[in-house]
N, C-alpha and C positions, 0 to 999 in steps of 0.2 A: 530587558529580558526576551528572549528569543523565542519566538513561536514558529513551529514547523508544522505545515498541514500534513495530512496524510497521503500516503501513496499506496494505490491498491493495484495488485499484480494479479492477473486474471488470465485463465486459459482461453486462447483464440478459439478454440473449436466450440468449446461449451459455454464460455462466459462465465465458469464458475471461478469462485474467488480461491486462490493461491494462499495469498498473503495480503494481510491489511496492516500497514506499519502503526497505524494509529496516529492521533495528534500528539505533538509533544512541545513544552514549554518549559523554560527556565534556562539552565546553564546544559543547553543541548546545541550540537552542531547539525546541520544539513548532511545527509549522506548521498552519495552518488548511487545511481542503479548498481553499478559493479560492486560496490561495497554493499549493497543489500543482497546480492547475489551471492557473494561469498559469505554473508553473515547467515542467511536464513538458507536451511537445509532443504526445505521445500522448493528452493528456487536453484541451488547450486547442483540439485540431483536432476533437473530437467535440461532439455535442449534449449537453448534461448530462443531457438525460433518459434517455439510453440506456446510463449506467452508474451503478453504484454503489459502496459501498466498504464494507469491514469494518475495524475497529481491533483490534489484538491488544495485550495487554500486553507489556512488554519481558520477553523470554524465554519467552512461551507459545508452545508447540508448537516449540521451537527445536530439538529434536532431530529432529522430523519432519521440519521443513525442510532440515536439515542432510542427512537420508538419503534425501530424494525426488528423483526426476529430472522433476519436473514436476507440476503440480496444477491443479485448477479449482475453482471456487466453485459 
């Protein structure tokens, strides 16, 4: 079974989250950053220079994400 960690895209200037892909498992395939940009309207409408991303391992900070009511990078 494949397990894919979350990828969090954020605005470089503010740290606000643009897209959180979430964790995936099962019959899933990893995506590239380019595929994510093409898939998510929030990313495709922005200038690539204005945002960046961090990639987490599957399960990394899972408890923190489950308990929080918002976050910034």
